[in-house]
ZADO-1210 file (C-alpha; in nm, 4 decimals, padded with zeros to 6 digits):
<atoms>
<atom x="00.0087" y="00.0112" z="00.0054" code="MET" pos="1"/>
<atom x="00.1504" y="00.3412" z="-00.0867" code="THR" pos="2"/>
<atom x="00.1328" y="00.6500" z="00.1479" code="GLU" pos="3"/>
<atom x="-00.1612" y="00.8574" z="00.1169" code="ALA" pos="4"/>
<atom x="-00.1321" y="01.1909" z="-00.0772" code="ASP" pos="5"/>
<atom x="-00.2390" y="01.4708" z="00.1652" code="PRO" pos="6"/>
<atom x="-00.3928" y="01.6954" z="-00.0985" code="ILE" pos="7"/>
<atom x="-00.5986" y="01.4034" z="-00.2435" code="LEU" pos="8"/>
<atom x="-00.7177" y="01.3115" z="00.1229" code="GLU" pos="9"/>
<atom x="-00.8183" y="01.6739" z="00.1980" code="LEU" pos="10"/>
<atom x="-01.0253" y="01.6943" z="-00.1315" code="HIS" pos="11"/>
<atom x="-01.1663" y="01.3563" z="-00.0387" code="VAL" pos="12"/>
<atom x="-01.2886" y="01.5083" z="00.2882" code="GLN" pos="13"/>
<atom x="-01.4390" y="01.8230" z="00.1254" code="ARG" pos="14"/>
<atom x="-01.6163" y="01.6386" z="-00.1466" code="LEU" pos="15"/>
<atom x="-01.7539" y="01.3844" z="00.1466" code="LYS" pos="16"/>
<atom x="-01.8794" y="01.6911" z="00.3199" code="ALA" pos="17"/>
<atom x="-02.0586" y="01.7951" z="00.0163" code="LEU" pos="18"/>
<atom x="-02.1786" y="01.4597" z="-00.0482" code="GLY" pos="19"/>
<atom x="-02.4974" y="01.5050" z="00.1533" code="HIS" pos="20"/>
<atom x="-02.8119" y="01.6902" z="-00.0057" code="ALA" pos="21"/>
<atom x="-02.8620" y="01.9058" z="00.2946" code="SER" pos="22"/>
<atom x="-02.4986" y="02.0061" z="00.3346" code="ARG" pos="23"/>
<atom x="-02.4762" y="02.0972" z="-00.0221" code="LEU" pos="24"/>
<atom x="-02.8118" y="02.3143" z="00.0048" code="SER" pos="25"/>
<atom x="-02.6468" y="02.4774" z="00.3115" code="ILE" pos="26"/>
<atom x="-02.3360" y="02.5681" z="00.1050" code="VAL" pos="27"/>
<atom x="-02.5749" y="02.7032" z="-00.1822" code="ARG" pos="28"/>
<atom x="-02.7579" y="02.9231" z="00.0512" code="VAL" pos="29"/>
<atom x="-02.4256" y="03.0504" z="00.2343" code="VAL" pos="30"/>
<atom x="-02.2523" y="03.1491" z="-00.0846" code="VAL" pos="31"/>
<atom x="-02.5450" y="03.3641" z="-00.1495" code="GLN" pos="32"/>
<atom x="-02.5096" y="03.5466" z="00.1620" code="GLY" pos="33"/>
<atom x="-02.3417" y="03.8638" z="00.2614" code="SER" pos="34"/>
<atom x="-01.9542" y="03.8959" z="00.3319" code="VAL" pos="35"/>
<atom x="-02.0232" y="03.8842" z="00.6841" code="GLU" pos="36"/>
<atom x="-02.1952" y="03.5525" z="00.6751" code="GLY" pos="37"/>
<atom x="-02.5473" y="03.3952" z="00.6859" code="THR" pos="38"/>
<atom x="-02.7011" y="03.3767" z="01.0233" code="PRO" pos="39"/>
<atom x="-02.7940" y="03.0361" z="01.1409" code="VAL" pos="40"/>
<atom x="-03.1549" y="03.1289" z="01.1709" code="GLY" pos="41"/>
<atom x="-03.1712" y="03.2432" z="00.8325" code="GLU" pos="42"/>
<atom x="-03.0253" y="02.9218" z="00.6911" code="ILE" pos="43"/>
<atom x="-03.2622" y="02.7153" z="00.9043" code="GLN" pos="44"/>
<atom x="-03.5759" y="02.9292" z="00.7719" code="ALA" pos="45"/>
<atom x="-03.4551" y="02.8923" z="00.4051" code="ARG" pos="46"/>
<atom x="-03.4097" y="02.5109" z="00.4218" code="LEU" pos="47"/>
<atom x="-03.6545" y="02.4130" z="00.7040" code="ASN" pos="48"/>
<atom x="-03.3934" y="02.1934" z="00.8797" code="ILE" pos="49"/>
<atom x="-03.4433" y="02.1084" z="01.2407" code="PRO" pos="50"/>
<atom x="-03.1811" y="02.3021" z="01.4497" code="GLY" pos="51"/>
<atom x="-02.9913" y="01.9897" z="01.5902" code="SER" pos="52"/>
<atom x="-02.9740" y="01.8605" z="01.2192" code="THR" pos="53"/>
<atom x="-02.8656" y="02.1752" z="01.0917" code="LEU" pos="54"/>
<atom x="-02.5832" y="02.2309" z="01.3841" code="SER" pos="55"/>
<atom x="-02.4598" y="01.8752" z="01.2648" code="HIS" pos="56"/>
<atom x="-02.4278" y="01.9794" z="00.9150" code="HIS" pos="57"/>
<atom x="-02.2652" y="02.3080" z="00.9779" code="LEU" pos="58"/>
<atom x="-02.0169" y="02.1400" z="01.1975" code="SER" pos="59"/>
<atom x="-01.9224" y="01.8897" z="00.9125" code="GLU" pos="60"/>
<atom x="-01.8888" y="02.1754" z="00.6706" code="LEU" pos="61"/>
<atom x="-01.6796" y="02.3866" z="00.8910" code="THR" pos="62"/>
<atom x="-01.4567" y="02.0977" z="01.0158" code="GLN" pos="63"/>
<atom x="-01.3953" y="02.0289" z="00.6279" code="ALA" pos="64"/>
<atom x="-01.2915" y="02.3836" z="00.5794" code="GLY" pos="65"/>
<atom x="-01.5778" y="02.4767" z="00.3336" code="LEU" pos="66"/>
<atom x="-01.7469" y="02.7231" z="00.5927" code="LEU" pos="67"/>
<atom x="-01.6245" y="02.9679" z="00.8578" code="LYS" pos="68"/>
<atom x="-01.8189" y="03.0639" z="01.1665" code="ALA" pos="69"/>
<atom x="-01.8155" y="03.3914" z="01.3519" code="THR" pos="70"/>
<atom x="-02.0225" y="03.5128" z="01.6385" code="ARG" pos="71"/>
<atom x="-02.1836" y="03.8476" z="01.6608" code="GLN" pos="72"/>
<atom x="-02.3300" y="03.8652" z="02.0202" code="GLY" pos="73"/>
<atom x="-02.5828" y="03.5594" z="02.0109" code="THR" pos="74"/>
<atom x="-02.5741" y="03.5455" z="01.6504" code="THR" pos="75"/>
<atom x="-02.3594" y="03.2890" z="01.4839" code="ILE" pos="76"/>
<atom x="-02.2985" y="03.3445" z="01.1002" code="ARG" pos="77"/>
<atom x="-02.1629" y="03.1227" z="00.8442" code="TYR" pos="78"/>
<atom x="-01.9662" y="03.2436" z="00.5349" code="ALA" pos="79"/>
<atom x="-01.8118" y="03.0224" z="00.2748" code="ALA" pos="80"/>
<atom x="-01.4440" y="02.9780" z="00.2859" code="HIS" pos="81"/>
<atom x="-01.4138" y="03.0688" z="-00.0922" code="PHE" pos="82"/>
<atom x="-01.0396" y="02.9981" z="-00.1221" code="GLU" pos="83"/>
<atom x="-01.1061" y="02.6401" z="-00.0182" code="HIS" pos="84"/>
<atom x="-01.3943" y="02.5880" z="-00.2337" code="LEU" pos="85"/>
<atom x="-01.2150" y="02.7345" z="-00.5455" code="ARG" pos="86"/>
<atom x="-00.9343" y="02.4999" z="-00.4553" code="ALA" pos="87"/>
<atom x="-01.1702" y="02.2005" z="-00.4662" code="LEU" pos="88"/>
<atom x="-01.3055" y="02.3002" z="-00.8017" code="THR" pos="89"/>
<atom x="-00.9658" y="02.3668" z="-00.9473" code="ASP" pos="90"/>
<atom x="-00.8403" y="02.0360" z="-00.8354" code="TYR" pos="91"/>
<atom x="-01.1285" y="01.8695" z="-01.0159" code="LEU" pos="92"/>
<atom x="-01.0282" y="02.0201" z="-01.3419" code="TRP" pos="93"/>
<atom x="-00.6368" y="02.0316" z="-01.3076" code="GLU" pos="94"/>
<atom x="-00.5520" y="01.7572" z="-01.5202" code="ASP" pos="95"/>
<atom x="-00.8724" y="01.7960" z="-01.7713" code="CYS" pos="96"/>
<atom x="-00.7666" y="01.7077" z="-02.1286" code="CYS" pos="97"/>
<atom x="-00.4056" y="01.6523" z="-02.0608" code="ARG" pos="98"/>
<atom x="-00.4318" y="01.2916" z="-02.1897" code="GLY" pos="99"/>
<atom x="-00.5215" y="01.3810" z="-02.5333" code="GLY" pos="100"/>
<atom x="-00.8186" y="01.5615" z="-02.7229" code="GLY" pos="101"/>
<atom x="-01.0342" y="01.8219" z="-02.5407" code="CYS" pos="102"/>
<atom x="-01.4279" y="01.7786" z="-02.5447" code="ASP" pos="103"/>
<atom x="-01.5691" y="02.1006" z="-02.6879" code="PRO" pos="104"/>
<atom x="-01.8088" y="02.1437" z="-02.3615" code="GLN" pos="105"/>
<atom x="-01.4774" y="02.1135" z="-02.1305" code="CYS" pos="106"/>
<atom x="-01.4176" y="02.4113" z="-01.9101" code="LEU" pos="107"/>
<atom x="-01.0317" y="02.3458" z="-01.8857" code="CYS" pos="108"/>
<atom x="-00.7626" y="02.5865" z="-01.9710" code="LYS" pos="109"/>
<atom x="-00.6065" y="02.3692" z="-02.2178" code="GLU" pos="110"/>
<atom x="-00.8402" y="02.4665" z="-02.5235" code="LYS" pos="111"/>
<atom x="-00.6490" y="02.5841" z="-02.8171" code="PRO" pos="112"/>
</atoms>
């Protein structure tokens, strides 16, 4: 067995966190929010997720580095960690079309 690639493992954990419908929906709500972050109550109201379930999902997304939390008094706000989200999507396209022809619908940077 070979030693695990730490970059690969990081992206696996992030994709795993996004691999749940509720968590993906949460990220989609948060990326639409303000720079200061989206209050938990607003996320809950928009998605109709019970508080304890939402708390679990927010924790998973935060631990994966996809969201960051800040407290303002009694309000907790969640903001997207755009640098990490961009790194994840860049990783998915990193080697696109390097093995030969490029699909016309491909979004890679290797297009002629």
